ZADO-1210 file (C-alpha; in nm, 4 decimals, padded with zeros to 6 digits):
<atoms>
<atom x="19.1434" y="-17.4985" z="01.4844" code="MET" pos="1"/>
<atom x="19.3836" y="-17.2349" z="01.6201" code="ILE" pos="2"/>
<atom x="19.1017" y="-16.9767" z="01.6367" code="LEU" pos="3"/>
<atom x="18.8622" y="-17.1997" z="01.8287" code="ASP" pos="4"/>
<atom x="18.9478" y="-17.0699" z="02.1786" code="PRO" pos="5"/>
<atom x="18.8907" y="-16.7117" z="02.0567" code="VAL" pos="6"/>
<atom x="18.5694" y="-16.7919" z="01.8680" code="LEU" pos="7"/>
<atom x="18.4324" y="-16.9836" z="02.1679" code="ASP" pos="8"/>
<atom x="18.4085" y="-16.6517" z="02.3529" code="LEU" pos="9"/>
<atom x="18.1401" y="-16.5408" z="02.1078" code="PHE" pos="10"/>
<atom x="17.9665" y="-16.8567" z="01.9904" code="ARG" pos="11"/>
<atom x="17.9814" y="-17.0618" z="02.3092" code="GLY" pos="12"/>
<atom x="18.1584" y="-17.3920" z="02.3614" code="LYS" pos="13"/>
<atom x="17.9887" y="-17.7135" z="02.2606" code="ALA" pos="14"/>
<atom x="17.9353" y="-17.9630" z="02.5458" code="VAL" pos="15"/>
<atom x="18.0008" y="-18.3140" z="02.4178" code="THR" pos="16"/>
<atom x="18.0696" y="-18.6446" z="02.5877" code="ILE" pos="17"/>
<atom x="18.1885" y="-18.9745" z="02.4351" code="PRO" pos="18"/>
<atom x="17.9028" y="-19.2114" z="02.3430" code="PRO" pos="19"/>
<atom x="17.8475" y="-19.5476" z="02.5101" code="LEU" pos="20"/>
<atom x="17.9262" y="-19.7525" z="02.2026" code="ASP" pos="21"/>
<atom x="18.1596" y="-20.0258" z="02.0820" code="GLY" pos="22"/>
<atom x="18.3284" y="-20.1858" z="02.3823" code="ALA" pos="23"/>
<atom x="18.1182" y="-19.9546" z="02.6030" code="PHE" pos="24"/>
<atom x="17.7825" y="-20.0586" z="02.4608" code="ARG" pos="25"/>
<atom x="17.5246" y="-20.0611" z="02.7465" code="PRO" pos="26"/>
<atom x="17.3954" y="-20.3838" z="02.8960" code="ASN" pos="27"/>
<atom x="17.2506" y="-20.5028" z="03.2274" code="THR" pos="28"/>
<atom x="17.5208" y="-20.7492" z="03.3313" code="ARG" pos="29"/>
<atom x="17.5852" y="-20.5883" z="03.6697" code="LEU" pos="30"/>
<atom x="17.2178" y="-20.5744" z="03.7637" code="ASP" pos="31"/>
<atom x="17.1727" y="-20.9323" z="03.6444" code="ASP" pos="32"/>
<atom x="17.4713" y="-21.0582" z="03.8461" code="ALA" pos="33"/>
<atom x="17.4099" y="-21.2339" z="04.1799" code="PRO" pos="34"/>
<atom x="17.5102" y="-21.0607" z="04.4996" code="ALA" pos="35"/>
<atom x="17.8066" y="-21.2415" z="04.6532" code="PHE" pos="36"/>
<atom x="17.7490" y="-21.0645" z="04.9839" code="THR" pos="37"/>
<atom x="17.5798" y="-20.7555" z="05.1271" code="GLU" pos="38"/>
<atom x="17.8167" y="-20.4932" z="05.2688" code="LEU" pos="39"/>
<atom x="17.7735" y="-20.1220" z="05.3363" code="THR" pos="40"/>
<atom x="17.9608" y="-19.9216" z="05.0731" code="GLU" pos="41"/>
<atom x="18.2333" y="-20.1768" z="04.9883" code="PRO" pos="42"/>
<atom x="18.5263" y="-19.9896" z="04.8445" code="ASP" pos="43"/>
<atom x="18.8607" y="-20.1683" z="04.7972" code="ASN" pos="44"/>
<atom x="18.8690" y="-20.5378" z="04.7013" code="LEU" pos="45"/>
<atom x="19.1810" y="-20.7477" z="04.7475" code="LEU" pos="46"/>
<atom x="19.2711" y="-21.1151" z="04.7124" code="ILE" pos="47"/>
<atom x="19.4835" y="-21.2260" z="05.0080" code="SER" pos="48"/>
<atom x="19.5827" y="-21.5934" z="04.9918" code="SER" pos="49"/>
<atom x="19.2466" y="-21.7716" z="04.9641" code="ASP" pos="50"/>
<atom x="19.0482" y="-21.4863" z="05.1170" code="ARG" pos="51"/>
<atom x="18.8610" y="-21.2023" z="04.9539" code="LEU" pos="52"/>
<atom x="18.9055" y="-20.8808" z="05.1509" code="LEU" pos="53"/>
<atom x="18.6988" y="-20.5652" z="05.1231" code="SER" pos="54"/>
<atom x="18.7209" y="-20.2317" z="05.2966" code="SER" pos="55"/>
<atom x="18.4038" y="-20.0740" z="05.4287" code="SER" pos="56"/>
<atom x="18.4148" y="-19.7629" z="05.6427" code="GLY" pos="57"/>
<atom x="18.6991" y="-19.7905" z="05.8933" code="ASN" pos="58"/>
<atom x="18.7337" y="-20.1681" z="05.8726" code="ALA" pos="59"/>
<atom x="18.8635" y="-20.4422" z="05.6452" code="VAL" pos="60"/>
<atom x="18.6337" y="-20.7449" z="05.6109" code="PHE" pos="61"/>
<atom x="18.6878" y="-21.1012" z="05.4940" code="ALA" pos="62"/>
<atom x="18.3895" y="-21.2014" z="05.2805" code="ILE" pos="63"/>
<atom x="18.2666" y="-21.5379" z="05.1597" code="ALA" pos="64"/>
<atom x="17.9568" y="-21.6611" z="04.9791" code="ALA" pos="65"/>
<atom x="17.6627" y="-21.7370" z="05.2048" code="GLY" pos="66"/>
<atom x="17.8304" y="-21.5979" z="05.5173" code="ALA" pos="67"/>
<atom x="17.8298" y="-21.2722" z="05.7058" code="GLU" pos="68"/>
<atom x="18.1407" y="-21.0578" z="05.6443" code="PRO" pos="69"/>
<atom x="18.3850" y="-21.0867" z="05.9323" code="THR" pos="70"/>
<atom x="18.6078" y="-20.8032" z="06.0539" code="VAL" pos="71"/>
<atom x="18.9787" y="-20.8609" z="05.9902" code="VAL" pos="72"/>
<atom x="19.1020" y="-20.5299" z="06.1269" code="GLU" pos="73"/>
<atom x="18.9623" y="-20.1932" z="06.2373" code="LYS" pos="74"/>
<atom x="19.1250" y="-19.8527" z="06.2044" code="PHE" pos="75"/>
<atom x="19.0744" y="-19.5086" z="06.3607" code="PRO" pos="76"/>
<atom x="18.9504" y="-19.3562" z="06.0314" code="SER" pos="77"/>
<atom x="18.7962" y="-19.4841" z="05.7062" code="PRO" pos="78"/>
<atom x="19.0102" y="-19.7029" z="05.4801" code="VAL" pos="79"/>
<atom x="19.0767" y="-19.5403" z="05.1431" code="THR" pos="80"/>
<atom x="19.3227" y="-19.7828" z="04.9790" code="ALA" pos="81"/>
<atom x="19.4490" y="-20.1389" z="05.0134" code="LEU" pos="82"/>
<atom x="19.7420" y="-20.3307" z="04.8677" code="ALA" pos="83"/>
<atom x="19.9176" y="-20.6587" z="04.9360" code="LEU" pos="84"/>
<atom x="20.2958" y="-20.6859" z="04.9250" code="SER" pos="85"/>
<atom x="20.4699" y="-20.9869" z="04.7625" code="PRO" pos="86"/>
<atom x="20.5521" y="-21.1082" z="05.1144" code="SER" pos="87"/>
<atom x="20.1860" y="-21.1002" z="05.2150" code="GLY" pos="88"/>
<atom x="20.1846" y="-20.7815" z="05.4247" code="GLU" pos="89"/>
<atom x="19.8745" y="-20.5669" z="05.4081" code="LEU" pos="90"/>
<atom x="19.9301" y="-20.2004" z="05.3189" code="THR" pos="91"/>
<atom x="19.6485" y="-19.9662" z="05.4186" code="VAL" pos="92"/>
<atom x="19.5806" y="-19.5991" z="05.3421" code="GLY" pos="93"/>
<atom x="19.3445" y="-19.4070" z="05.5701" code="LEU" pos="94"/>
<atom x="19.1205" y="-19.1015" z="05.5310" code="GLU" pos="95"/>
<atom x="19.3322" y="-18.9285" z="05.7933" code="SER" pos="96"/>
<atom x="19.6324" y="-18.9473" z="05.5603" code="GLY" pos="97"/>
<atom x="19.8146" y="-19.2219" z="05.7456" code="ARG" pos="98"/>
<atom x="19.9833" y="-19.5151" z="05.5691" code="LEU" pos="99"/>
<atom x="20.0260" y="-19.8507" z="05.7459" code="LEU" pos="100"/>
<atom x="20.2241" y="-20.1540" z="05.6302" code="THR" pos="101"/>
<atom x="20.2057" y="-20.4715" z="05.8332" code="GLY" pos="102"/>
<atom x="20.0398" y="-20.2693" z="06.1103" code="GLY" pos="103"/>
<atom x="20.3290" y="-20.0208" z="06.1313" code="LYS" pos="104"/>
<atom x="20.2980" y="-19.6579" z="06.0321" code="GLN" pos="105"/>
<atom x="20.5034" y="-19.5426" z="05.7336" code="VAL" pos="106"/>
<atom x="20.6340" y="-19.1861" z="05.7307" code="ALA" pos="107"/>
<atom x="20.4886" y="-18.9824" z="05.4462" code="LEU" pos="108"/>
<atom x="20.6269" y="-18.6646" z="05.2855" code="PRO" pos="109"/>
<atom x="20.4532" y="-18.3327" z="05.3511" code="ALA" pos="110"/>
<atom x="20.1482" y="-18.2854" z="05.1322" code="GLY" pos="111"/>
<atom x="20.0606" y="-18.6536" z="05.0995" code="VAL" pos="112"/>
<atom x="19.7264" y="-18.6770" z="05.2774" code="ARG" pos="113"/>
<atom x="19.4823" y="-18.8035" z="05.0154" code="CYS" pos="114"/>
<atom x="19.5706" y="-19.1698" z="04.9554" code="ILE" pos="115"/>
<atom x="19.3338" y="-19.2924" z="04.6847" code="THR" pos="116"/>
<atom x="19.5178" y="-19.6033" z="04.5594" code="ALA" pos="117"/>
<atom x="19.8101" y="-19.8300" z="04.6483" code="LEU" pos="118"/>
<atom x="19.9832" y="-20.1040" z="04.4504" code="ALA" pos="119"/>
<atom x="20.2858" y="-20.3271" z="04.4961" code="HIS" pos="120"/>
<atom x="20.4876" y="-20.4220" z="04.1880" code="ALA" pos="121"/>
<atom x="20.6231" y="-20.7760" z="04.1543" code="ASP" pos="122"/>
<atom x="20.9644" y="-20.6601" z="04.2759" code="ASP" pos="123"/>
<atom x="20.8139" y="-20.5112" z="04.5932" code="GLY" pos="124"/>
<atom x="20.8056" y="-20.1472" z="04.4836" code="THR" pos="125"/>
<atom x="20.5176" y="-19.9632" z="04.6503" code="LEU" pos="126"/>
<atom x="20.3225" y="-19.7170" z="04.4374" code="TRP" pos="127"/>
<atom x="20.0996" y="-19.4534" z="04.5984" code="LEU" pos="128"/>
<atom x="19.8420" y="-19.2219" z="04.4397" code="ALA" pos="129"/>
<atom x="19.7828" y="-18.8931" z="04.6214" code="ASN" pos="130"/>
<atom x="19.4499" y="-18.7755" z="04.4808" code="GLY" pos="131"/>
<atom x="19.4722" y="-18.4126" z="04.5834" code="SER" pos="132"/>
<atom x="19.6971" y="-18.1751" z="04.7756" code="ALA" pos="133"/>
<atom x="19.3937" y="-17.9792" z="04.8957" code="GLU" pos="134"/>
<atom x="19.1238" y="-18.2310" z="04.9812" code="HIS" pos="135"/>
<atom x="19.0779" y="-18.5653" z="05.1549" code="THR" pos="136"/>
<atom x="18.9584" y="-18.8726" z="04.9608" code="PRO" pos="137"/>
<atom x="18.5975" y="-18.8263" z="05.0787" code="SER" pos="138"/>
<atom x="18.6003" y="-18.4697" z="04.9399" code="GLN" pos="139"/>
<atom x="18.6544" y="-18.5862" z="04.5829" code="TRP" pos="140"/>
<atom x="18.3433" y="-18.4037" z="04.4544" code="ALA" pos="141"/>
<atom x="18.4827" y="-18.0718" z="04.5835" code="ALA" pos="142"/>
<atom x="18.8112" y="-18.1424" z="04.4093" code="ASP" pos="143"/>
<atom x="18.6269" y="-18.2004" z="04.0809" code="LEU" pos="144"/>
<atom x="18.4005" y="-17.8964" z="04.1162" code="MET" pos="145"/>
<atom x="18.7048" y="-17.6791" z="04.1886" code="LYS" pos="146"/>
<atom x="18.8743" y="-17.8342" z="03.8815" code="LYS" pos="147"/>
<atom x="19.1588" y="-17.9665" z="04.0890" code="GLY" pos="148"/>
<atom x="19.4749" y="-18.1029" z="03.9321" code="ALA" pos="149"/>
<atom x="19.7033" y="-18.1179" z="04.2366" code="SER" pos="150"/>
<atom x="19.7283" y="-18.4979" z="04.2515" code="GLY" pos="151"/>
<atom x="20.0615" y="-18.6747" z="04.2484" code="SER" pos="152"/>
<atom x="20.2311" y="-19.0121" z="04.2079" code="LEU" pos="153"/>
<atom x="20.4778" y="-19.1496" z="04.4651" code="TRP" pos="154"/>
<atom x="20.6768" y="-19.4652" z="04.5173" code="LYS" pos="155"/>
<atom x="20.9000" y="-19.6455" z="04.7639" code="ARG" pos="156"/>
<atom x="21.1647" y="-19.8747" z="04.6243" code="ASP" pos="157"/>
<atom x="21.1615" y="-20.2456" z="04.7053" code="ALA" pos="158"/>
<atom x="21.4696" y="-20.2010" z="04.9230" code="ALA" pos="159"/>
<atom x="21.2727" y="-19.9644" z="05.1462" code="GLY" pos="160"/>
<atom x="21.3688" y="-19.6126" z="05.2394" code="GLY" pos="161"/>
<atom x="21.1720" y="-19.2944" z="05.1919" code="ASP" pos="162"/>
<atom x="20.8720" y="-19.2458" z="04.9657" code="ILE" pos="163"/>
<atom x="20.9620" y="-19.0063" z="04.6853" code="HIS" pos="164"/>
<atom x="20.7662" y="-18.8193" z="04.4244" code="LYS" pos="165"/>
<atom x="20.7541" y="-18.9457" z="04.0674" code="VAL" pos="166"/>
<atom x="20.5118" y="-18.6998" z="03.9036" code="ALA" pos="167"/>
<atom x="20.2664" y="-18.4225" z="03.9879" code="GLY" pos="168"/>
<atom x="19.9925" y="-18.2112" z="03.8268" code="ASP" pos="169"/>
<atom x="19.7625" y="-18.5133" z="03.7971" code="ILE" pos="170"/>
<atom x="19.3862" y="-18.4533" z="03.7997" code="ALA" pos="171"/>
<atom x="19.2875" y="-18.6926" z="04.0797" code="PHE" pos="172"/>
<atom x="19.4814" y="-19.0198" z="04.0269" code="PRO" pos="173"/>
<atom x="19.2474" y="-19.2951" z="04.1447" code="TYR" pos="174"/>
<atom x="19.3883" y="-19.6247" z="04.0212" code="GLY" pos="175"/>
<atom x="19.7298" y="-19.7897" z="03.9811" code="LEU" pos="176"/>
<atom x="19.8466" y="-20.0824" z="03.7717" code="HIS" pos="177"/>
<atom x="20.2237" y="-20.1608" z="03.7832" code="PRO" pos="178"/>
<atom x="20.3748" y="-20.2521" z="03.4451" code="MET" pos="179"/>
<atom x="20.7393" y="-20.3491" z="03.4924" code="GLY" pos="180"/>
<atom x="20.9245" y="-20.0382" z="03.6058" code="ARG" pos="181"/>
<atom x="20.6328" y="-19.8208" z="03.4878" code="ASP" pos="182"/>
<atom x="20.2843" y="-19.7770" z="03.6281" code="VAL" pos="183"/>
<atom x="19.9464" y="-19.7138" z="03.4647" code="LEU" pos="184"/>
<atom x="19.7416" y="-19.4450" z="03.6403" code="VAL" pos="185"/>
<atom x="19.3718" y="-19.3643" z="03.6012" code="SER" pos="186"/>
<atom x="19.3354" y="-18.9858" z="03.5932" code="GLU" pos="187"/>
<atom x="18.9740" y="-18.9291" z="03.6884" code="SER" pos="188"/>
<atom x="18.9064" y="-18.5646" z="03.6111" code="TRP" pos="189"/>
<atom x="19.0700" y="-18.5885" z="03.2669" code="ARG" pos="190"/>
<atom x="18.8898" y="-18.9174" z="03.1901" code="HIS" pos="191"/>
<atom x="19.2013" y="-19.1038" z="03.0805" code="GLN" pos="192"/>
<atom x="19.4651" y="-19.3649" z="03.1570" code="LEU" pos="193"/>
<atom x="19.8256" y="-19.2436" z="03.1667" code="VAL" pos="194"/>
<atom x="20.1457" y="-19.4467" z="03.1786" code="ARG" pos="195"/>
<atom x="20.4277" y="-19.3055" z="03.3898" code="PHE" pos="196"/>
<atom x="20.7925" y="-19.3984" z="03.3639" code="ASP" pos="197"/>
<atom x="20.8989" y="-19.5117" z="03.7107" code="GLY" pos="198"/>
<atom x="21.2430" y="-19.3498" z="03.6826" code="VAL" pos="199"/>
<atom x="21.1960" y="-19.0249" z="03.4902" code="THR" pos="200"/>
<atom x="20.8297" y="-18.9597" z="03.5612" code="GLY" pos="201"/>
<atom x="20.7639" y="-18.9038" z="03.1921" code="ASN" pos="202"/>
<atom x="20.4012" y="-18.9640" z="03.0977" code="ARG" pos="203"/>
<atom x="20.2240" y="-19.0965" z="02.7917" code="SER" pos="204"/>
<atom x="19.8491" y="-19.1206" z="02.7408" code="THR" pos="205"/>
<atom x="19.7320" y="-19.4774" z="02.6853" code="VAL" pos="206"/>
<atom x="19.3520" y="-19.4388" z="02.6716" code="LEU" pos="207"/>
<atom x="19.1565" y="-19.1159" z="02.6585" code="THR" pos="208"/>
<atom x="18.7994" y="-18.9813" z="02.6114" code="HIS" pos="209"/>
<atom x="18.6486" y="-19.2287" z="02.8568" code="LEU" pos="210"/>
<atom x="18.2710" y="-19.1934" z="02.9040" code="PRO" pos="211"/>
<atom x="18.3035" y="-19.1727" z="03.2831" code="GLY" pos="212"/>
<atom x="18.5389" y="-19.1049" z="03.5709" code="TYR" pos="213"/>
<atom x="18.7933" y="-19.3880" z="03.5976" code="PRO" pos="214"/>
<atom x="18.8662" y="-19.5362" z="03.9380" code="ALA" pos="215"/>
<atom x="19.0842" y="-19.8322" z="04.0351" code="ARG" pos="216"/>
<atom x="19.2613" y="-20.0822" z="03.8129" code="LEU" pos="217"/>
<atom x="19.3302" y="-20.4479" z="03.8901" code="SER" pos="218"/>
<atom x="19.5165" y="-20.7213" z="03.7010" code="PRO" pos="219"/>
<atom x="19.3327" y="-20.9702" z="03.4800" code="ALA" pos="220"/>
<atom x="19.4303" y="-21.3365" z="03.4592" code="ALA" pos="221"/>
<atom x="19.5667" y="-21.3201" z="03.1034" code="ASP" pos="222"/>
<atom x="19.7871" y="-21.0142" z="03.1517" code="GLY" pos="223"/>
<atom x="19.5289" y="-20.7456" z="03.0744" code="GLY" pos="224"/>
<atom x="19.3485" y="-20.5405" z="03.3335" code="ALA" pos="225"/>
<atom x="19.0086" y="-20.4489" z="03.4697" code="TRP" pos="226"/>
<atom x="18.9116" y="-20.0827" z="03.4913" code="LEU" pos="227"/>
<atom x="18.6288" y="-19.9442" z="03.7019" code="THR" pos="228"/>
<atom x="18.4506" y="-19.6148" z="03.6330" code="LEU" pos="229"/>
<atom x="18.2762" y="-19.4877" z="03.9444" code="PHE" pos="230"/>
<atom x="18.0395" y="-19.2389" z="03.7790" code="ALA" pos="231"/>
<atom x="17.9311" y="-19.1318" z="03.4292" code="PRO" pos="232"/>
<atom x="17.9894" y="-18.8077" z="03.2478" code="ARG" pos="233"/>
<atom x="17.6860" y="-18.6141" z="03.1369" code="ASN" pos="234"/>
<atom x="17.6281" y="-18.2850" z="02.9555" code="ARG" pos="235"/>
<atom x="17.4790" y="-18.1011" z="03.2511" code="LEU" pos="236"/>
<atom x="17.7789" y="-18.1703" z="03.4742" code="ILE" pos="237"/>
<atom x="18.0179" y="-18.0847" z="03.1907" code="GLU" pos="238"/>
<atom x="17.8287" y="-17.7581" z="03.1405" code="PHE" pos="239"/>
<atom x="17.8439" y="-17.6726" z="03.5124" code="VAL" pos="240"/>
<atom x="18.2196" y="-17.7327" z="03.5088" code="LEU" pos="241"/>
<atom x="18.2455" y="-17.4510" z="03.2534" code="GLN" pos="242"/>
<atom x="18.0469" y="-17.2051" z="03.4670" code="GLU" pos="243"/>
<atom x="18.2872" y="-17.0738" z="03.7284" code="THR" pos="244"/>
<atom x="18.0527" y="-16.8372" z="03.9181" code="HIS" pos="245"/>
<atom x="17.7697" y="-17.0918" z="03.9266" code="TYR" pos="246"/>
<atom x="18.0014" y="-17.3586" z="04.0676" code="ARG" pos="247"/>
<atom x="18.1327" y="-17.1224" z="04.3328" code="GLN" pos="248"/>
<atom x="17.7796" y="-17.0318" z="04.4424" code="ASP" pos="249"/>
<atom x="17.6744" y="-17.3970" z="04.4417" code="MET" pos="250"/>
<atom x="17.9723" y="-17.5013" z="04.6553" code="ILE" pos="251"/>
<atom x="17.9045" y="-17.2210" z="04.9064" code="GLU" pos="252"/>
<atom x="17.5264" y="-17.2498" z="04.9301" code="GLN" pos="253"/>
<atom x="17.4223" y="-17.6088" z="04.8536" code="VAL" pos="254"/>
<atom x="17.4977" y="-17.9236" z="05.0596" code="PRO" pos="255"/>
<atom x="17.7452" y="-18.1468" z="04.8689" code="PRO" pos="256"/>
<atom x="17.4921" y="-18.4314" z="04.8385" code="ALA" pos="257"/>
<atom x="17.2763" y="-18.2120" z="04.6157" code="TYR" pos="258"/>
<atom x="17.5397" y="-18.0607" z="04.3919" code="TRP" pos="259"/>
<atom x="17.5147" y="-18.1033" z="04.0176" code="ILE" pos="260"/>
<atom x="17.8094" y="-18.3400" z="04.0301" code="ALA" pos="261"/>
<atom x="17.8804" y="-18.7129" z="03.9814" code="PRO" pos="262"/>
<atom x="17.7599" y="-18.9435" z="04.2606" code="ALA" pos="263"/>
<atom x="17.8093" y="-19.3000" z="04.3770" code="LEU" pos="264"/>
<atom x="17.4330" y="-19.3457" z="04.4053" code="ALA" pos="265"/>
<atom x="17.1299" y="-19.1377" z="04.3096" code="SER" pos="266"/>
<atom x="16.7500" y="-19.1211" z="04.3199" code="SER" pos="267"/>
<atom x="16.7516" y="-19.1456" z="04.7000" code="ARG" pos="268"/>
<atom x="16.6164" y="-18.7987" z="04.7779" code="SER" pos="269"/>
<atom x="16.3658" y="-18.5626" z="04.6214" code="PHE" pos="270"/>
<atom x="16.6215" y="-18.2837" z="04.6748" code="LEU" pos="271"/>
<atom x="16.8651" y="-18.4299" z="04.4240" code="GLU" pos="272"/>
<atom x="16.9037" y="-18.2675" z="04.0794" code="PRO" pos="273"/>
<atom x="16.8138" y="-18.4521" z="03.7586" code="LEU" pos="274"/>
<atom x="16.4753" y="-18.5977" z="03.8454" code="GLN" pos="275"/>
<atom x="16.2244" y="-18.4490" z="03.6009" code="CYS" pos="276"/>
<atom x="16.0773" y="-18.5522" z="03.2652" code="GLY" pos="277"/>
<atom x="16.4081" y="-18.6247" z="03.0947" code="GLY" pos="278"/>
<atom x="16.4914" y="-18.8771" z="03.3660" code="ILE" pos="279"/>
<atom x="16.1634" y="-19.0212" z="03.4873" code="ARG" pos="280"/>
<atom x="15.8290" y="-19.0354" z="03.3088" code="THR" pos="281"/>
<atom x="15.5077" y="-19.1658" z="03.4714" code="MET" pos="282"/>
<atom x="15.7138" y="-19.3186" z="03.7506" code="GLY" pos="283"/>
<atom x="15.9468" y="-19.5067" z="03.5139" code="ILE" pos="284"/>
<atom x="16.3176" y="-19.4274" z="03.5334" code="HIS" pos="285"/>
<atom x="16.4546" y="-19.4298" z="03.1797" code="LYS" pos="286"/>
<atom x="16.7591" y="-19.6619" z="03.1502" code="PRO" pos="287"/>
<atom x="16.9094" y="-19.4373" z="02.8806" code="TRP" pos="288"/>
<atom x="16.8583" y="-19.1096" z="03.0734" code="SER" pos="289"/>
<atom x="17.1466" y="-18.8921" z="03.1862" code="PRO" pos="290"/>
<atom x="17.2402" y="-18.9883" z="03.5379" code="SER" pos="291"/>
<atom x="17.4733" y="-18.8686" z="03.8119" code="ARG" pos="292"/>
<atom x="17.5533" y="-19.2297" z="03.9032" code="SER" pos="293"/>
<atom x="17.6136" y="-19.5475" z="03.7032" code="TYR" pos="294"/>
<atom x="17.7880" y="-19.8848" z="03.7288" code="GLY" pos="295"/>
<atom x="18.0629" y="-19.9629" z="03.4791" code="LEU" pos="296"/>
<atom x="18.3478" y="-20.2152" z="03.4617" code="VAL" pos="297"/>
<atom x="18.5710" y="-20.2372" z="03.1538" code="VAL" pos="298"/>
<atom x="18.7961" y="-20.5233" z="03.0410" code="ARG" pos="299"/>
<atom x="19.1286" y="-20.4058" z="02.8980" code="LEU" pos="300"/>
<atom x="19.3586" y="-20.6223" z="02.6868" code="ASP" pos="301"/>
<atom x="19.7389" y="-20.6432" z="02.7207" code="ARG" pos="302"/>
<atom x="19.7713" y="-20.3144" z="02.5328" code="ASN" pos="303"/>
<atom x="19.5250" y="-20.1538" z="02.7761" code="MET" pos="304"/>
<atom x="19.2573" y="-20.1119" z="02.5111" code="GLN" pos="305"/>
<atom x="18.8883" y="-20.1785" z="02.5977" code="PRO" pos="306"/>
<atom x="18.7399" y="-20.5100" z="02.4864" code="GLN" pos="307"/>
<atom x="18.3968" y="-20.5192" z="02.6529" code="PHE" pos="308"/>
<atom x="18.2174" y="-20.3794" z="02.9561" code="SER" pos="309"/>
<atom x="17.9634" y="-20.4595" z="03.2248" code="LEU" pos="310"/>
<atom x="17.6932" y="-20.2035" z="03.3106" code="HIS" pos="311"/>
<atom x="17.4350" y="-20.1019" z="03.5665" code="SER" pos="312"/>
<atom x="17.2388" y="-19.8403" z="03.3759" code="ARG" pos="313"/>
<atom x="17.0665" y="-19.5243" z="03.4978" code="ALA" pos="314"/>
<atom x="16.7660" y="-19.7212" z="03.6262" code="ASN" pos="315"/>
<atom x="16.9829" y="-19.9870" z="03.7913" code="GLY" pos="316"/>
<atom x="17.1047" y="-20.0147" z="04.1509" code="THR" pos="317"/>
<atom x="17.4623" y="-20.1459" z="04.1257" code="ARG" pos="318"/>
<atom x="17.6251" y="-19.8060" z="04.0900" code="HIS" pos="319"/>
<atom x="17.9471" y="-19.6539" z="04.2198" code="GLY" pos="320"/>
<atom x="18.1891" y="-19.9312" z="04.1139" code="ILE" pos="321"/>
<atom x="18.5318" y="-19.8397" z="04.2531" code="CYS" pos="322"/>
<atom x="18.7153" y="-20.1734" z="04.2681" code="SER" pos="323"/>
<atom x="18.7167" y="-20.5285" z="04.1258" code="VAL" pos="324"/>
<atom x="18.9265" y="-20.8388" z="04.1844" code="ALA" pos="325"/>
<atom x="18.9609" y="-21.1524" z="03.9737" code="GLU" pos="326"/>
<atom x="19.0268" y="-21.4989" z="04.1179" code="LYS" pos="327"/>
<atom x="18.9791" y="-21.8528" z="03.9810" code="ASP" pos="328"/>
<atom x="18.7504" y="-21.7546" z="03.6954" code="GLY" pos="329"/>
<atom x="18.5344" y="-21.5202" z="03.9022" code="LEU" pos="330"/>
<atom x="18.5261" y="-21.1420" z="03.8946" code="LEU" pos="331"/>
<atom x="18.4302" y="-20.9807" z="04.2229" code="PHE" pos="332"/>
<atom x="18.2822" y="-20.6310" z="04.1937" code="ILE" pos="333"/>
<atom x="18.2351" y="-20.3830" z="04.4774" code="ALA" pos="334"/>
<atom x="17.9313" y="-20.1568" z="04.4334" code="SER" pos="335"/>
<atom x="17.9486" y="-19.8681" z="04.6803" code="ARG" pos="336"/>
<atom x="17.6145" y="-19.7317" z="04.5588" code="GLY" pos="337"/>
<atom x="17.4479" y="-20.0739" z="04.5767" code="GLY" pos="338"/>
<atom x="17.5904" y="-20.1815" z="04.9167" code="ASP" pos="339"/>
<atom x="17.6987" y="-20.5206" z="04.7852" code="CYS" pos="340"/>
<atom x="17.9795" y="-20.7238" z="04.6317" code="VAL" pos="341"/>
<atom x="17.8887" y="-20.9065" z="04.3096" code="LEU" pos="342"/>
<atom x="18.0422" y="-21.2150" z="04.1509" code="SER" pos="343"/>
<atom x="18.0491" y="-21.2806" z="03.7780" code="VAL" pos="344"/>
<atom x="18.2045" y="-21.5738" z="03.5900" code="ALA" pos="345"/>
<atom x="18.4712" y="-21.4330" z="03.3583" code="THR" pos="346"/>
<atom x="18.4198" y="-21.7139" z="03.1050" code="GLY" pos="347"/>
<atom x="18.0680" y="-21.5975" z="03.0276" code="GLY" pos="348"/>
<atom x="18.1626" y="-21.2852" z="02.8297" code="PHE" pos="349"/>
</atoms>
């Protein structure tokens, strides 16, 4: 209704979140899945030739079943994004804001210092998501609590040259999926997937009202895609996002680990919020309780519509899913909150 914004000043604004239903119906597939390997906060997964690569901290590891992860390359700051070019060169984004391709530094325009995702199109075009103009990738919670929307989309043509801006005013772009000359972007703080025209920068919403904060996208074998959601939405966090003065006081006075904000893992400290009767009763963590962390992977069809999903619920441990990679009938899933990489057979869904 046209009068709703005015009436909300007097009656209050309802806090609602999309239900976990339909393709998002909860299950325990992630907690039931076997651990492919143990790794501290695995973040970006990538298939390179016959190897599975994963970033963790300031290093990229090669991982294999039944073996210890081996270091492929180390960097001076944490790795925040990985991509593989059609020619096989590794492109790496760092927490410091540097971009490396084939070990060589690539010059970036001013303001690009928060590399959250990278992707090479089939023709060699490099896409880059700059999550925020104000914060680094590790400060994502601050960007959300300050209701940031300063993210941007950039690309470098296959022929090389400078990286140029395609679109701005994006609320933390966190995933990229090239689609011909266009690219699909996961816009975390607006809980949606948006398709951008690679030439004009025009945008169109493909999927909205997601029940969590979308992270990276990766291609599926049949032409669809896999979408990860790194944390759930809940009513308390949505309410806090409406309370400007409370958020400002919280940011100034409370350590970030204890903010009422999404998290990659939870229930690790008695100082965390959301721990009382609505969450845990007689020592039992309710699987349906509101949670700051969750594990969620969604299968999208060729039209980028959800088909089914894999979950680690509130009482699970495989939370903070930021990246997946599919190869030879197996889906590899990086759980930053669970410190492991999982493997699931794609034919079992």
